[in-house]
C-alpha positions in Angstrom: 28.6 5.2 -11.3 26.6 2.5 -9.7 27.5 -0.7 -7.8 24.8 -3.3 -7.1 25.0 -6.4 -4.9 22.4 -9.2 -4.8 21.1 -10.1 -1.4 18.0 -12.0 -0.1 15.5 -12.1 2.7 17.8 -14.7 4.3 20.0 -11.9 5.5 17.4 -11.1 8.2 15.1 -14.1 8.2 15.8 -17.6 9.5 15.5 -20.1 6.7 16.1 -23.9 7.2 19.3 -25.2 5.5 20.3 -21.6 4.5 22.6 -20.7 7.3 25.9 -20.2 5.5 24.1 -18.1 2.8 22.2 -16.1 5.4 25.5 -15.2 7.2 27.1 -14.2 3.9 24.1 -12.1 2.8 24.1 -10.3 6.2 27.8 -9.5 5.8 27.2 -8.4 2.2 24.6 -5.9 3.4 27.0 -4.5 5.9 29.6 -4.2 3.2 27.1 -2.3 1.0 26.8 0.3 3.6 30.5 0.6 4.1 31.2 0.9 0.4 28.5 3.5 0.0 30.4 5.6 2.6 33.8 5.0 1.1 32.9 5.5 -2.5 30.5 8.5 -2.1 33.3 11.1 -2.6 33.9 9.6 -6.0 30.2 9.8 -7.0 29.6 6.1 -6.8 26.2 4.9 -5.4 26.3 1.4 -3.8 23.0 -0.5 -3.2 21.8 -4.0 -2.6 18.9 -5.6 -4.4 16.9 -8.0 -2.3 15.0 -10.0 -4.9 12.1 -12.2 -4.0 12.1 -15.9 -4.8 13.2 -16.0 -8.5 13.3 -19.3 -10.3 16.9 -19.2 -11.7 19.7 -21.7 -12.2 21.3 -20.3 -9.0 18.1 -21.0 -7.0 18.0 -24.6 -8.3 21.4 -25.2 -6.7 20.1 -24.6 -3.2 19.0 -27.8 -1.5 15.3 -27.8 -1.0 14.7 -25.2 -3.7 11.4 -26.8 -4.6 10.1 -25.7 -1.2 11.3 -22.1 -1.8 9.3 -22.0 -5.0 6.2 -23.7 -3.5 6.1 -21.5 -0.4 6.9 -18.4 -2.4 3.9 -19.0 -4.7 1.6 -19.7 -1.8 2.4 -16.6 0.2 3.0 -14.1 -2.5 0.3 -11.4 -2.6 0.5 -11.1 -6.4 0.4 -14.9 -6.9 3.7 -15.2 -8.8 7.4 -15.4 -8.2 9.7 -12.5 -8.9 11.2 -12.6 -12.4 14.6 -11.6 -13.7 12.8 -8.8 -15.6 11.4 -7.4 -12.3 14.9 -7.2 -10.9 16.4 -5.8 -14.1 13.7 -3.1 -14.2 14.6 -2.0 -10.6 18.3 -1.9 -11.4 17.7 0.1 -14.6 15.6 2.6 -12.6 18.3 2.9 -10.0 20.8 3.8 -12.8 18.7 6.8 -13.7 20.5 10.1 -12.7 17.4 11.1 -10.7 18.1 8.3 -8.2 21.7 9.5 -7.5 20.7 10.3 -3.9 19.8 6.6 -3.2 22.9 4.9 -1.8 23.9 2.5 1.1 20.6 0.8 1.2 18.9 -2.5 0.2 16.0 -2.2 -2.2 13.5 -5.0 -2.0 12.2 -6.2 -5.3 9.7 -8.9 -4.5 6.1 -7.6 -5.1 5.4 -7.7 -1.3 6.6 -11.2 -0.6 8.8 -10.3 2.3 6.2 -8.3 4.2 3.9 -11.3 4.1 6.6 -13.4 5.7 
């Protein structure tokens, strides 16, 4: 079995006007590690998915989302935002039985966006 939680670079990066979400994402990542430990005896893998800037209805609810999109496009090494298909592909790959040893971690799915800063 698998459990996935969506997190963001805001969990470890200071982003203007994102403080409450940053705190929640940092706490969520801690909870991912704790759940991985507690659910391991039951064969459950627990991981976080840190997607890059993805233009979704949820993003558009964040004040200043236009800046996220603009900056994300400017700094992205591949010249595009993360798509929901990118994220779904990573989750599907992590559901493969060959990845059963991956648990308690955050997988970054952003095409290199976070390393650029």
